[in-house]
GUTI-439156 format. One line per 3 residues: for each residue x, y, z of C-alpha. Coordinates in nm, 3 decimals. Layout:
<rs>
X:Y:Z | ...
</rs>
This chain:
<rs>
10.156:9.561:12.260 | 10.150:9.450:12.628 | 10.519:9.284:12.605
10.421:9.100:12.277 | 10.538:9.169:11.937 | 10.320:9.071:11.651
10.444:9.042:11.288 | 10.192:8.991:11.031 | 10.265:8.891:10.654
10.025:8.829:10.398 | 10.030:8.496:10.226 | 9.960:8.571:9.853
9.821:8.313:9.611 | 10.133:8.323:9.389 | 10.427:8.112:9.311
10.719:8.104:9.056 | 10.459:7.938:8.792 | 10.224:8.233:8.847
10.463:8.501:8.708 | 10.331:8.668:8.393 | 10.534:8.996:8.372
10.884:9.087:8.478 | 11.149:8.870:8.639 | 11.188:8.668:8.972
11.544:8.560:8.928 | 11.742:8.879:8.867 | 11.693:8.929:8.491
11.811:8.563:8.374 | 11.459:8.509:8.259 | 11.213:8.788:8.179
10.828:8.743:8.112 | 10.564:8.940:7.933 | 10.327:8.675:7.838
9.975:8.817:7.968 | 9.817:9.106:7.757 | 9.596:9.217:8.061
9.908:9.239:8.293 | 10.101:9.417:8.025 | 9.819:9.676:7.957
9.795:9.735:8.337 | 10.169:9.808:8.359 | 10.166:10.019:8.048
9.903:10.233:8.169 | 10.080:10.304:8.499 | 10.414:10.362:8.309
10.253:10.615:8.086 | 10.096:10.809:8.384 | 10.451:10.825:8.514
10.582:10.923:8.184 | 10.793:10.603:8.137 | 10.854:10.440:7.807
10.849:10.087:7.707 | 11.209:9.947:7.643 | 11.357:9.605:7.550
11.499:9.372:7.818 | 11.735:9.095:7.723 | 11.641:8.762:7.896
11.988:8.616:7.943 | 11.904:8.287:8.105 | 11.760:8.119:7.792
11.967:7.918:7.532 | 11.870:8.196:7.279 | 11.879:8.559:7.385
11.536:8.701:7.387 | 11.439:9.066:7.390 | 11.125:9.121:7.593
10.931:9.466:7.592 | 10.886:9.594:7.947 | 10.732:9.942:8.047
10.891:9.937:8.411 | 11.199:9.781:8.565 | 11.258:9.420:8.493
11.334:9.308:8.851 | 10.943:9.391:8.923 | 10.685:9.094:8.906
10.351:9.066:8.827 | 10.168:8.753:8.899 | 9.833:8.629:8.808
9.728:8.428:9.131 | 9.549:8.121:9.170 | 9.235:8.342:9.249
9.247:8.500:8.884 | 9.367:8.866:9.035 | 9.688:9.026:8.949
9.951:9.074:9.207 | 10.238:9.329:9.188 | 10.543:9.255:9.415
10.900:9.364:9.410 | 10.827:9.713:9.279 | 11.070:9.923:9.503
11.284:10.011:9.212 | 11.006:10.114:8.960 | 11.148:10.429:8.900
11.466:10.511:8.676 | 11.801:10.538:8.864 | 11.977:10.849:8.946
12.319:10.907:8.746 | 12.551:10.808:9.024 | 12.859:10.789:8.806
13.020:11.080:8.967 | 12.992:10.938:9.304 | 13.294:10.692:9.343
13.214:10.609:9.693 | 12.862:10.484:9.613 | 12.920:10.183:9.377
12.563:10.044:9.423 | 12.389:10.371:9.439 | 12.213:10.313:9.110
12.003:10.039:9.308 | 11.913:10.274:9.582 | 11.889:10.625:9.450
11.578:10.676:9.200 | 11.445:10.976:9.028 | 11.162:11.133:9.166
10.825:11.052:9.006 | 10.734:11.442:8.987 | 11.060:11.525:8.802
11.011:11.229:8.561 | 10.658:11.349:8.485 | 10.772:11.675:8.395
11.022:11.565:8.137 | 10.915:11.643:7.771 | 10.988:11.269:7.651
10.909:10.979:7.844 | 11.217:10.798:8.014 | 11.298:10.448:8.000
</rs>
C-alpha cells in the first residue's frame, strides 16, 4: 500500500510446553494428554470420516503407542489463556497413493485425498 509492504503475524499464547495433542518434533514425541482436546479432534475427525489410529512415539526411551484421530504432525496447544489452538494442520487429510509416480518421491507429503471423497467412503479412513 503506497509503497509499503506490511506483513502481519499473530502471536499465539503457546510454546513447546503447551502442546497437548500431536507432535511438534516430527513424531519423535507424540502427545494426547488432554481429554477436551482429544474430544475436539475426534469430533472433527468423525465429521471427515477419519478413524482413530495408533502412532508410535519414537523419541522416548520406551516406545509408546499414542491414539490419534488425525495426523501426528498436527499440533493442538492449550494456551496460557486457557483456549485451544490448532497449528500445523496442512496435512490433516490422508495422503494419496504416490507409489506409482517414481518422479514424485515426497508426493505423500503434498498430495492429499479430497475431503469430499473421504467422506463418501463406507468405512472411516486412517
